[in-house]
MIKENU-860339 format. One record per residue (C-alpha): residue number from 0; residue in three letters; x, y, z. Coordinates in pm, whole numbers, plus 50000, padded with zeros to 5 digits. Example, Ala and Ser with C-alpha at 12.3 -4.5 7.8 and 13.67 -1.06 7.14 Angstrom:
% residues 2
+-----+------+-------+-------+-------+
! pos ! code !     u !     v !     w !
+-----+------+-------+-------+-------+
!   0 !  ala ! 51230 ! 49550 ! 50780 !
!   1 !  ser ! 51367 ! 49894 ! 50714 !
+-----+------+-------+-------+-------+
***
This chain:
% residues 384
+-----+------+-------+-------+-------+
! pos ! code !     u !     v !     w !
+-----+------+-------+-------+-------+
!   0 !  met ! 85331 ! 26811 ! 66138 !
!   1 !  asn ! 85327 ! 26725 ! 66509 !
!   2 !  ile ! 85656 ! 26739 ! 66696 !
!   3 !  leu ! 85689 ! 26644 ! 67060 !
!   4 !  phe ! 85951 ! 26848 ! 67242 !
!   5 !  leu ! 86057 ! 26720 ! 67583 !
!   6 !  ser ! 86131 ! 26968 ! 67863 !
!   7 !  pro ! 86057 ! 27290 ! 67670 !
!   8 !  phe ! 86103 ! 27505 ! 67984 !
!   9 !  phe ! 86455 ! 27382 ! 68065 !
!  10 !  pro ! 86733 ! 27451 ! 67987 !
!  11 !  pro ! 86669 ! 27819 ! 67904 !
!  12 !  asn ! 86739 ! 27791 ! 67531 !
!  13 !  ala ! 86492 ! 27501 ! 67490 !
!  14 !  ala ! 86234 ! 27768 ! 67416 !
!  15 !  glu ! 86439 ! 27878 ! 67114 !
!  16 !  tyr ! 86397 ! 27539 ! 66948 !
!  17 !  cys ! 86021 ! 27554 ! 67005 !
!  18 !  arg ! 86012 ! 27909 ! 66867 !
!  19 !  ala ! 86196 ! 27799 ! 66554 !
!  20 !  leu ! 85970 ! 27497 ! 66500 !
!  21 !  thr ! 85655 ! 27708 ! 66535 !
!  22 !  gly ! 85800 ! 27959 ! 66292 !
!  23 !  arg ! 85839 ! 27675 ! 66040 !
!  24 !  gly ! 85471 ! 27585 ! 66073 !
!  25 !  met ! 85507 ! 27280 ! 66297 !
!  26 !  arg ! 85262 ! 27202 ! 66575 !
!  27 !  val ! 85477 ! 27182 ! 66889 !
!  28 !  leu ! 85355 ! 26961 ! 67172 !
!  29 !  gly ! 85549 ! 26976 ! 67497 !
!  30 !  ile ! 85592 ! 26761 ! 67805 !
!  31 !  gly ! 85763 ! 26908 ! 68109 !
!  32 !  asp ! 85799 ! 26864 ! 68482 !
!  33 !  gln ! 85698 ! 27223 ! 68562 !
!  34 !  pro ! 85340 ! 27356 ! 68570 !
!  35 !  arg ! 85219 ! 27556 ! 68270 !
!  36 !  glu ! 85205 ! 27873 ! 68479 !
!  37 !  his ! 85586 ! 27856 ! 68510 !
!  38 !  gln ! 85621 ! 27883 ! 68134 !
!  39 !  pro ! 85891 ! 28136 ! 68036 !
!  40 !  ser ! 85773 ! 28437 ! 67840 !
!  41 !  ala ! 85980 ! 28323 ! 67541 !
!  42 !  leu ! 85740 ! 28028 ! 67501 !
!  43 !  glu ! 85426 ! 28239 ! 67492 !
!  44 !  gly ! 85221 ! 28116 ! 67197 !
!  45 !  met ! 85486 ! 27861 ! 67092 !
!  46 !  leu ! 85332 ! 27542 ! 67235 !
!  47 !  phe ! 85017 ! 27409 ! 67072 !
!  48 !  asp ! 84961 ! 27185 ! 67374 !
!  49 !  tyr ! 85153 ! 27105 ! 67690 !
!  50 !  ala ! 85138 ! 26813 ! 67934 !
!  51 !  phe ! 85261 ! 26874 ! 68285 !
!  52 !  glu ! 85409 ! 26551 ! 68413 !
!  53 !  pro ! 85613 ! 26586 ! 68735 !
!  54 !  arg ! 85721 ! 26220 ! 68706 !
!  55 !  met ! 85848 ! 26243 ! 68348 !
!  56 !  ala ! 86183 ! 26103 ! 68466 !
!  57 !  glu ! 85992 ! 25773 ! 68506 !
!  58 !  tyr ! 85947 ! 25629 ! 68159 !
!  59 !  ser ! 85600 ! 25487 ! 68220 !
!  60 !  ala ! 85472 ! 25830 ! 68325 !
!  61 !  leu ! 85638 ! 25997 ! 68025 !
!  62 !  arg ! 85489 ! 25739 ! 67791 !
!  63 !  asp ! 85141 ! 25791 ! 67935 !
!  64 !  ala ! 85171 ! 26169 ! 67892 !
!  65 !  thr ! 85281 ! 26115 ! 67533 !
!  66 !  gln ! 84985 ! 25884 ! 67471 !
!  67 !  arg ! 84746 ! 26152 ! 67597 !
!  68 !  leu ! 84889 ! 26407 ! 67354 !
!  69 !  val ! 84872 ! 26160 ! 67065 !
!  70 !  ala ! 84508 ! 26083 ! 67150 !
!  71 !  arg ! 84426 ! 26455 ! 67132 !
!  72 !  his ! 84632 ! 26555 ! 66827 !
!  73 !  gly ! 84715 ! 26247 ! 66623 !
!  74 !  pro ! 85044 ! 26075 ! 66538 !
!  75 !  leu ! 85382 ! 26229 ! 66608 !
!  76 !  his ! 85602 ! 26308 ! 66309 !
!  77 !  arg ! 85914 ! 26404 ! 66506 !
!  78 !  leu ! 86032 ! 26392 ! 66867 !
!  79 !  asp ! 86332 ! 26564 ! 67028 !
!  80 !  ser ! 86474 ! 26762 ! 67320 !
!  81 !  asn ! 86829 ! 26838 ! 67198 !
!  82 !  gly ! 86944 ! 26748 ! 67549 !
!  83 !  glu ! 87173 ! 26472 ! 67672 !
!  84 !  his ! 86951 ! 26395 ! 67971 !
!  85 !  trp ! 86652 ! 26274 ! 67763 !
!  86 !  leu ! 86829 ! 26096 ! 67476 !
!  87 !  glu ! 86751 ! 25741 ! 67581 !
!  88 !  phe ! 86389 ! 25820 ! 67671 !
!  89 !  glu ! 86355 ! 25984 ! 67330 !
!  90 !  gly ! 86469 ! 25661 ! 67168 !
!  91 !  arg ! 86219 ! 25453 ! 67365 !
!  92 !  leu ! 85936 ! 25690 ! 67273 !
!  93 !  arg ! 86031 ! 25677 ! 66905 !
!  94 !  asp ! 86020 ! 25298 ! 66920 !
!  95 !  asp ! 85687 ! 25289 ! 67101 !
!  96 !  phe ! 85514 ! 25554 ! 66886 !
!  97 !  thr ! 85683 ! 25472 ! 66552 !
!  98 !  val ! 85851 ! 25810 ! 66515 !
!  99 !  pro ! 86142 ! 25857 ! 66270 !
! 100 !  gly ! 86484 ! 25913 ! 66422 !
! 101 !  leu ! 86726 ! 25742 ! 66659 !
! 102 !  ser ! 86593 ! 25423 ! 66814 !
! 103 !  tyr ! 86657 ! 25330 ! 67176 !
! 104 !  ala ! 86916 ! 25068 ! 67085 !
! 105 !  arg ! 87104 ! 25306 ! 66858 !
! 106 !  thr ! 87091 ! 25584 ! 67117 !
! 107 !  val ! 87237 ! 25357 ! 67384 !
! 108 !  ala ! 87516 ! 25254 ! 67147 !
! 109 !  leu ! 87594 ! 25614 ! 67053 !
! 110 !  arg ! 87626 ! 25714 ! 67419 !
! 111 !  ser ! 87855 ! 25425 ! 67512 !
! 112 !  lys ! 88226 ! 25506 ! 67512 !
! 113 !  met ! 88305 ! 25139 ! 67464 !
! 114 !  ala ! 88088 ! 25137 ! 67151 !
! 115 !  met ! 88241 ! 25467 ! 67038 !
! 116 !  ala ! 88583 ! 25303 ! 67041 !
! 117 !  arg ! 88470 ! 25057 ! 66772 !
! 118 !  val ! 88324 ! 25330 ! 66549 !
! 119 !  phe ! 88631 ! 25553 ! 66581 !
! 120 !  asp ! 88846 ! 25252 ! 66495 !
! 121 !  tyr ! 88633 ! 25186 ! 66185 !
! 122 !  ala ! 88668 ! 25553 ! 66086 !
! 123 !  gln ! 89045 ! 25537 ! 66143 !
! 124 !  val ! 89020 ! 25821 ! 66392 !
! 125 !  pro ! 89262 ! 25779 ! 66687 !
! 126 !  tyr ! 89088 ! 25714 ! 67020 !
! 127 !  pro ! 89233 ! 25636 ! 67365 !
! 128 !  thr ! 89254 ! 25274 ! 67479 !
! 129 !  thr ! 88922 ! 25216 ! 67656 !
! 130 !  leu ! 88866 ! 24933 ! 67906 !
! 131 !  arg ! 88587 ! 24847 ! 68145 !
! 132 !  leu ! 88702 ! 24923 ! 68498 !
! 133 !  gln ! 88568 ! 24587 ! 68612 !
! 134 !  asn ! 88829 ! 24418 ! 68394 !
! 135 !  arg ! 89090 ! 24465 ! 68665 !
! 136 !  asp ! 89379 ! 24273 ! 68516 !
! 137 !  arg ! 89364 ! 24458 ! 68184 !
! 138 !  val ! 89334 ! 24795 ! 68358 !
! 139 !  arg ! 89636 ! 24712 ! 68575 !
! 140 !  thr ! 89826 ! 24621 ! 68257 !
! 141 !  leu ! 89720 ! 24952 ! 68100 !
! 142 !  ala ! 89852 ! 25140 ! 68403 !
! 143 !  arg ! 90179 ! 24946 ! 68392 !
! 144 !  asp ! 90230 ! 24998 ! 68018 !
! 145 !  arg ! 90106 ! 25356 ! 67983 !
! 146 !  gly ! 90167 ! 25487 ! 68332 !
! 147 !  phe ! 89953 ! 25707 ! 68551 !
! 148 !  pro ! 89735 ! 25907 ! 68559 !
! 149 !  leu ! 89432 ! 25717 ! 68434 !
! 150 !  ile ! 89093 ! 25875 ! 68373 !
! 151 !  ile ! 88790 ! 25693 ! 68517 !
! 152 !  lys ! 88448 ! 25791 ! 68381 !
! 153 !  pro ! 88099 ! 25649 ! 68322 !
! 154 !  asp ! 88057 ! 25451 ! 68002 !
! 155 !  ser ! 87757 ! 25675 ! 67927 !
! 156 !  gly ! 87768 ! 26026 ! 68065 !
! 157 !  ser ! 87839 ! 26390 ! 67991 !
! 158 !  gly ! 87980 ! 26706 ! 68146 !
! 159 !  ala ! 88254 ! 26513 ! 68330 !
! 160 !  val ! 88003 ! 26408 ! 68597 !
! 161 !  asp ! 88140 ! 26118 ! 68808 !
! 162 !  thr ! 88471 ! 26149 ! 68623 !
! 163 !  phe ! 88797 ! 26144 ! 68816 !
! 164 !  met ! 89169 ! 26093 ! 68781 !
! 165 !  ile ! 89371 ! 25805 ! 68929 !
! 166 !  glu ! 89728 ! 25909 ! 69015 !
! 167 !  asp ! 89885 ! 25587 ! 69144 !
! 168 !  gln ! 89839 ! 25214 ! 69207 !
! 169 !  pro ! 89686 ! 25241 ! 69557 !
! 170 !  ala ! 89422 ! 25482 ! 69424 !
! 171 !  leu ! 89348 ! 25241 ! 69139 !
! 172 !  glu ! 89303 ! 24950 ! 69380 !
! 173 !  gln ! 89071 ! 25167 ! 69587 !
! 174 !  ala ! 88864 ! 25241 ! 69275 !
! 175 !  phe ! 88839 ! 24867 ! 69209 !
! 176 !  glu ! 88710 ! 24808 ! 69561 !
! 177 !  his ! 88449 ! 25082 ! 69519 !
! 178 !  asn ! 88306 ! 24859 ! 69242 !
! 179 !  tyr ! 88191 ! 25115 ! 68987 !
! 180 !  pro ! 87971 ! 24891 ! 68771 !
! 181 !  asn ! 87949 ! 25106 ! 68457 !
! 182 !  his ! 88278 ! 25298 ! 68454 !
! 183 !  ile ! 88558 ! 25272 ! 68202 !
! 184 !  ala ! 88930 ! 25349 ! 68225 !
! 185 !  gln ! 89140 ! 25542 ! 67975 !
! 186 !  pro ! 89496 ! 25677 ! 67978 !
! 187 !  phe ! 89533 ! 26049 ! 68040 !
! 188 !  ile ! 89585 ! 26230 ! 67709 !
! 189 !  ala ! 89776 ! 26558 ! 67701 !
! 190 !  gly ! 89647 ! 26819 ! 67458 !
! 191 !  gln ! 89405 ! 27106 ! 67422 !
! 192 !  ile ! 89040 ! 27005 ! 67395 !
! 193 !  val ! 88878 ! 27123 ! 67073 !
! 194 !  thr ! 88546 ! 27038 ! 66915 !
! 195 !  phe ! 88391 ! 26977 ! 66577 !
! 196 !  asp ! 88032 ! 27094 ! 66608 !
! 197 !  gly ! 87753 ! 27115 ! 66357 !
! 198 !  leu ! 87430 ! 26990 ! 66207 !
! 199 !  thr ! 87345 ! 26726 ! 65946 !
! 200 !  asp ! 87044 ! 26692 ! 65718 !
! 201 !  his ! 86824 ! 26384 ! 65663 !
! 202 !  ala ! 87087 ! 26231 ! 65433 !
! 203 !  gly ! 87372 ! 26286 ! 65679 !
! 204 !  arg ! 87520 ! 26579 ! 65484 !
! 205 !  ile ! 87683 ! 26839 ! 65706 !
! 206 !  val ! 87499 ! 27165 ! 65647 !
! 207 !  phe ! 87682 ! 27365 ! 65914 !
! 208 !  cys ! 88001 ! 27313 ! 66112 !
! 209 !  thr ! 88236 ! 27504 ! 66337 !
! 210 !  ser ! 88486 ! 27443 ! 66617 !
! 211 !  his ! 88549 ! 27557 ! 66972 !
! 212 !  ala ! 88869 ! 27548 ! 67176 !
! 213 !  tyr ! 88871 ! 27513 ! 67556 !
! 214 !  asp ! 89115 ! 27668 ! 67799 !
! 215 !  thr ! 89115 ! 27346 ! 68003 !
! 216 !  gly ! 88916 ! 27025 ! 68046 !
! 217 !  ile ! 88567 ! 27018 ! 68196 !
! 218 !  met ! 88689 ! 26774 ! 68462 !
! 219 !  gln ! 88953 ! 27024 ! 68575 !
! 220 !  val ! 88700 ! 27310 ! 68576 !
! 221 !  arg ! 88467 ! 27110 ! 68800 !
! 222 !  arg ! 88737 ! 26984 ! 69037 !
! 223 !  ala ! 88913 ! 27319 ! 69091 !
! 224 !  glu ! 88603 ! 27541 ! 69050 !
! 225 !  leu ! 88779 ! 27734 ! 68776 !
! 226 !  asp ! 88604 ! 28015 ! 68590 !
! 227 !  gly ! 88661 ! 27845 ! 68258 !
! 228 !  his ! 88627 ! 27979 ! 67907 !
! 229 !  tyr ! 88611 ! 27856 ! 67551 !
! 230 !  tyr ! 88603 ! 28026 ! 67213 !
! 231 !  ser ! 88513 ! 27953 ! 66853 !
! 232 !  leu ! 88745 ! 27942 ! 66554 !
! 233 !  arg ! 88684 ! 28137 ! 66236 !
! 234 !  glu ! 88904 ! 27908 ! 66028 !
! 235 !  leu ! 88907 ! 27534 ! 66095 !
! 236 !  pro ! 89241 ! 27355 ! 66062 !
! 237 !  ala ! 89221 ! 27129 ! 65758 !
! 238 !  glu ! 89316 ! 26819 ! 65957 !
! 239 !  leu ! 89054 ! 26891 ! 66224 !
! 240 !  glu ! 88780 ! 26923 ! 65963 !
! 241 !  arg ! 88899 ! 26611 ! 65781 !
! 242 !  val ! 88895 ! 26401 ! 66101 !
! 243 !  gly ! 88565 ! 26553 ! 66210 !
! 244 !  arg ! 88386 ! 26484 ! 65884 !
! 245 !  arg ! 88517 ! 26128 ! 65878 !
! 246 !  ala ! 88385 ! 26067 ! 66231 !
! 247 !  val ! 88041 ! 26218 ! 66159 !
! 248 !  ala ! 88009 ! 25995 ! 65851 !
! 249 !  ala ! 88114 ! 25684 ! 66046 !
! 250 !  phe ! 87857 ! 25750 ! 66318 !
! 251 !  asp ! 87594 ! 25802 ! 66045 !
! 252 !  ile ! 87445 ! 26108 ! 66215 !
! 253 !  arg ! 87132 ! 26221 ! 66034 !
! 254 !  glu ! 86899 ! 26516 ! 66094 !
! 255 !  arg ! 87077 ! 26601 ! 66416 !
! 256 !  phe ! 87332 ! 26823 ! 66580 !
! 257 !  phe ! 87669 ! 26667 ! 66657 !
! 258 !  his ! 87931 ! 26764 ! 66916 !
! 259 !  leu ! 88261 ! 26582 ! 66867 !
! 260 !  glu ! 88527 ! 26644 ! 67131 !
! 261 !  leu ! 88893 ! 26586 ! 67048 !
! 262 !  phe ! 89243 ! 26635 ! 67183 !
! 263 !  ala ! 89462 ! 26861 ! 66967 !
! 264 !  arg ! 89813 ! 26719 ! 66994 !
! 265 !  asp ! 90141 ! 26906 ! 66955 !
! 266 !  asp ! 90223 ! 26728 ! 66627 !
! 267 !  gly ! 89912 ! 26871 ! 66457 !
! 268 !  thr ! 89708 ! 26551 ! 66481 !
! 269 !  tyr ! 89383 ! 26490 ! 66668 !
! 270 !  met ! 89259 ! 26214 ! 66897 !
! 271 !  ala ! 88887 ! 26173 ! 66960 !
! 272 !  leu ! 88754 ! 26214 ! 67313 !
! 273 !  glu ! 88385 ! 26142 ! 67250 !
! 274 !  met ! 88098 ! 26191 ! 67006 !
! 275 !  asn ! 87769 ! 26344 ! 67119 !
! 276 !  val ! 87451 ! 26346 ! 66909 !
! 277 !  arg ! 87323 ! 26676 ! 67046 !
! 278 !  pro ! 87416 ! 27044 ! 67029 !
! 279 !  pro ! 87717 ! 27161 ! 67230 !
! 280 !  gly ! 87606 ! 27257 ! 67580 !
! 281 !  gly ! 87531 ! 27581 ! 67756 !
! 282 !  phe ! 87482 ! 27884 ! 67537 !
! 283 !  thr ! 87702 ! 27755 ! 67255 !
! 284 !  pro ! 87413 ! 27752 ! 67002 !
! 285 !  glu ! 87370 ! 28125 ! 67069 !
! 286 !  met ! 87746 ! 28168 ! 67018 !
! 287 !  met ! 87730 ! 27981 ! 66686 !
! 288 !  ser ! 87447 ! 28207 ! 66572 !
! 289 !  ala ! 87636 ! 28520 ! 66672 !
! 290 !  ala ! 87959 ! 28405 ! 66507 !
! 291 !  cys ! 87794 ! 28360 ! 66167 !
! 292 !  glu ! 87503 ! 28605 ! 66205 !
! 293 !  ile ! 87254 ! 28327 ! 66136 !
! 294 !  asp ! 86981 ! 28161 ! 66343 !
! 295 !  val ! 87112 ! 27813 ! 66429 !
! 296 !  phe ! 86782 ! 27724 ! 66599 !
! 297 !  asp ! 86591 ! 27800 ! 66279 !
! 298 !  leu ! 86849 ! 27607 ! 66075 !
! 299 !  trp ! 86781 ! 27301 ! 66289 !
! 300 !  ala ! 86405 ! 27351 ! 66251 !
! 301 !  ala ! 86451 ! 27374 ! 65874 !
! 302 !  val ! 86630 ! 27038 ! 65876 !
! 303 !  val ! 86357 ! 26879 ! 66088 !
! 304 !  cys ! 86085 ! 27014 ! 65857 !
! 305 !  gly ! 86261 ! 26883 ! 65549 !
! 306 !  ala ! 86323 ! 27226 ! 65397 !
! 307 !  ser ! 86567 ! 27248 ! 65107 !
! 308 !  leu ! 86904 ! 27381 ! 65221 !
! 309 !  thr ! 87091 ! 27348 ! 64893 !
! 310 !  asp ! 87127 ! 27726 ! 64869 !
! 311 !  phe ! 87215 ! 27777 ! 65236 !
! 312 !  gly ! 87556 ! 27927 ! 65304 !
! 313 !  tyr ! 87731 ! 28086 ! 65597 !
! 314 !  glu ! 88052 ! 28263 ! 65694 !
! 315 !  arg ! 88226 ! 28256 ! 66031 !
! 316 !  arg ! 88255 ! 28632 ! 66067 !
! 317 !  tyr ! 88349 ! 28643 ! 66433 !
! 318 !  his ! 88521 ! 28448 ! 66704 !
! 319 !  thr ! 88280 ! 28406 ! 66995 !
! 320 !  ala ! 88355 ! 28313 ! 67355 !
! 321 !  his ! 88194 ! 28201 ! 67678 !
! 322 !  ala ! 88368 ! 28353 ! 67980 !
! 323 !  gly ! 88229 ! 28225 ! 68311 !
! 324 !  arg ! 88220 ! 28393 ! 68650 !
! 325 !  arg ! 88147 ! 28225 ! 68983 !
! 326 !  ala ! 87923 ! 28369 ! 69254 !
! 327 !  asn ! 88173 ! 28288 ! 69532 !
! 328 !  arg ! 88457 ! 28483 ! 69372 !
! 329 !  ser ! 88539 ! 28855 ! 69362 !
! 330 !  tyr ! 88636 ! 29024 ! 69037 !
! 331 !  arg ! 88807 ! 29355 ! 68965 !
! 332 !  met ! 88535 ! 29492 ! 68739 !
! 333 !  thr ! 88164 ! 29506 ! 68813 !
! 334 !  arg ! 87906 ! 29402 ! 68557 !
! 335 !  glu ! 87830 ! 29767 ! 68483 !
! 336 !  asp ! 88198 ! 29850 ! 68434 !
! 337 !  leu ! 88239 ! 29552 ! 68203 !
! 338 !  glu ! 87945 ! 29656 ! 67991 !
! 339 !  arg ! 88104 ! 29996 ! 67938 !
! 340 !  ala ! 88455 ! 29861 ! 67882 !
! 341 !  leu ! 88361 ! 29581 ! 67644 !
! 342 !  gly ! 88109 ! 29768 ! 67434 !
! 343 !  lys ! 87997 ! 29574 ! 67125 !
! 344 !  thr ! 88232 ! 29284 ! 67207 !
! 345 !  leu ! 87985 ! 29182 ! 67480 !
! 346 !  phe ! 87672 ! 29055 ! 67306 !
! 347 !  ser ! 87493 ! 28888 ! 67599 !
! 348 !  ile ! 87506 ! 28815 ! 67972 !
! 349 !  arg ! 87324 ! 28502 ! 68085 !
! 350 !  ser ! 87252 ! 28352 ! 68425 !
! 351 !  val ! 87361 ! 27988 ! 68432 !
! 352 !  pro ! 87114 ! 27736 ! 68581 !
! 353 !  asp ! 87240 ! 27577 ! 68903 !
! 354 !  ala ! 87246 ! 27237 ! 68730 !
! 355 !  phe ! 87525 ! 27358 ! 68499 !
! 356 !  ala ! 87712 ! 27597 ! 68729 !
! 357 !  ala ! 87981 ! 27346 ! 68824 !
! 358 !  thr ! 88106 ! 27337 ! 68466 !
! 359 !  met ! 88006 ! 27683 ! 68339 !
! 360 !  gly ! 88015 ! 27920 ! 68635 !
! 361 !  asn ! 87713 ! 28110 ! 68765 !
! 362 !  val ! 87713 ! 28386 ! 68504 !
! 363 !  ala ! 87810 ! 28354 ! 68138 !
! 364 !  tyr ! 87953 ! 28654 ! 67953 !
! 365 !  leu ! 87912 ! 28591 ! 67580 !
! 366 !  leu ! 88163 ! 28777 ! 67366 !
! 367 !  arg ! 88245 ! 28817 ! 66998 !
! 368 !  his ! 88516 ! 28986 ! 66795 !
! 369 !  ser ! 88665 ! 28932 ! 66451 !
! 370 !  asp ! 89017 ! 28931 ! 66600 !
! 371 !  leu ! 89108 ! 28641 ! 66831 !
! 372 !  ser ! 89365 ! 28838 ! 67031 !
! 373 !  glu ! 89103 ! 29105 ! 67105 !
! 374 !  leu ! 88856 ! 28837 ! 67207 !
! 375 !  arg ! 89107 ! 28677 ! 67443 !
! 376 !  ala ! 89178 ! 29016 ! 67598 !
! 377 !  ala ! 88804 ! 29056 ! 67660 !
! 378 !  val ! 88788 ! 28713 ! 67827 !
! 379 !  ala ! 89079 ! 28810 ! 68053 !
! 380 !  leu ! 88901 ! 29133 ! 68147 !
! 381 !  val ! 88585 ! 28946 ! 68244 !
! 382 !  gln ! 88771 ! 28698 ! 68461 !
! 383 !  glu ! 89032 ! 28927 ! 68617 !
+-----+------+-------+-------+-------+
***
């Protein structure tokens, strides 16, 4: 089977997906915007062929590079990147080369927060009132009825990029005058951000799921340059899993990762923030693997290859955490001191690519412990 993997050099864990696919006997073809000589060591021997295309952000150039690979190796059986950035291009390539998976039209709909509102409503999952910013009268009515602040964000986007908060009427009028063509407005929702993350098979059955809780919102981390941390749960609240499974079914997610973000409210209920048809970002796949002592990358490759997973099982044995540090901040303990103090609780230290540093910090300390209070103490030690 031929699978085309877009951008196998970046982000860093892209190589892990290619490694897993090769291990399952698939022929991995890559297209990237970096020369082959920049290939990370983790990809050594993992790519059957690679096309260097520095203009791959232009669809015509990406399509031509794909055509060259198809001419050399035959039809594509699968196509992916597991990254938000390439989702719509993936859909266009699937349409053009008749590859199974999400079409362009469906990908666009899945990324649209306006379209999400309709699916969440169908699934009977609470979702904030969502209006196009250009609909000024309705947004003004929303502000009058619900009060400030309002959250303004792109209809399609991720990582809280170009997302901001409106505190009063003059600021709202200023946003109108700026004429954001593709932004939407929502009321500010109070509550901790939690996720329902996992992977579905070809029939849409959830074969793996977990949850992560965030110390604060990504928008706040970016705006205030906070260190930020998040951690996984060993036991999922029954209501969270019920709402999450209902949403995944309504979005009809098949043979893909999902990353559903929600607000956990004080009354024990949940309100959806957004659905993403990709793995959670950063080094979260590595955290999921460490929490359950499984290989999440290989599990995904097994799904893609059509392997039987009827006997697959897992246990969330640990809580895991990402604790970020920023390069422009001083900390009480050095890296060497932390390694000694944390011992086995620290399972990895990763440099964060500059493209993600605003939301994740410059260095990620990845932690795990069976006891949540011990894990939180380790996070505090890293960020003190």
